[in-house]
GUTOR-431381 format. One record per residue (C-alpha): x, y, z. Coordinates in steps of 0.2 Angstrom, whole numbers, plus 5000, padded with zeros to 4 digits. Example, Ala and Ser with C-alpha at 12.3 -4.5 7.8 and 13.67 -1.06 7.14 Angstrom:
BEGIN
506249785039506849955036
This chain:
BEGIN
490453645020491853545029490953385026490853425007492653465006493153305015492053205003492853284988494553244995494153064998493353054980494953134973496053014983495052864977495052924959496952944959497152764967495952694954496752774939498452694942499352854947500052784963500652624955501452714941502452824954502952674964503552574949504452724942505452744958505852554958506452574940507652714945508252624961508652464950509552574937510652654951511152484956511552434938512652594936513552554953514052384947514552444930515652574938516352444950516952344934517652494925518652544941519452364940520052384922521552494924522352384937521952224928522652284911524252344920524452184929524252084913525452204904526852154916526851984909526152004891526752174886526652114867524752094868524552274863522952254852522052174867522552314879522052444866520352364864520052354882520552534885519552604871518052504877518152574894518352754887516852724876515852674892516352824901515852934886514052884888513153004900512052894910510853034915509053004921508453064903509352904896507952794904506752884892507752884877507852714867509252764856510352834870509952674881510452564866512052654864512452634883512052444882513152424867514552504875514452394891514252244880515852294870516852314887516252134892516852064876518552154877518752094895518351914891519751924877520951994889520651854901520751724887522451794883523051774900522951584898524551594888525551654902525751534916526751654927525351784925524051654931525051624947525251804951524251834967523752014961523051954945522051814953521351934965520852054951520051914941519051854956518452034959517952044941517051884941516151934957515652104949515052024933513851914944513252074953512952154936511952004930510852014946510652204945510152194926508852064930508052164943508052314932507252214917505852154929505552324936505452404918504352264913503152294927503152484924502852464905501452344908500652474919500752624908500052514893498552454903496852534905496452644914498252684920498752714902497652864902498452934917500152894910499652994895499053144905500553154916501853114902502452944908503052834893503652664891505552644896506852554885507552394892509052274891508852144877508151994886508551884871510451894873510451934892511151764896512651794884512951974890512951944908513951784908515451814919517151804910518051644916519751584916520251404919521751404930521851214930522951164915524251284909524451284890526051314881526651494883526551614869528051674860528851814870528051764886529051794902529951644908
């Protein structure tokens, strides 16, 4: 009887391995780990926004529209609940991606505005914040790429036979992913050229 039970256990283990269950579990965990890193880097960027905006305000207080857009974009990012369920909800994921992309665009415009204020560009605090932001954007790009690859591998597995049968039985579905087509544009770090100082905008601090 013991030998029979052992044989059944071995058969079950081989069956589970052969049906792709273990691969699905491993890749699902990799997706979750990659997603956590994406969230960490996005949070790092969001934490930089208040100090960056306040620093720019000190030299360019009249750029109210730009400040408003950045602040609103950051608030919109914070309003999207990045729960584990988001990874299985294409609409919620698209909303999250759109909010982050809007914040990227707003921050880029904020840094472009800073080009009109030579004294701001020479401010040590601003230069440090700008460097931190650029470094964070680079980390975001790396984290996003890792997540994209992890989801691609997972999605291929849950669509492939016989793992797709196992995925169906256990409720594993394809996960939404970042838009690979515009990945290069979204993840491009905001840059400011500190080389040539343009003519100060009207109202700039002298």
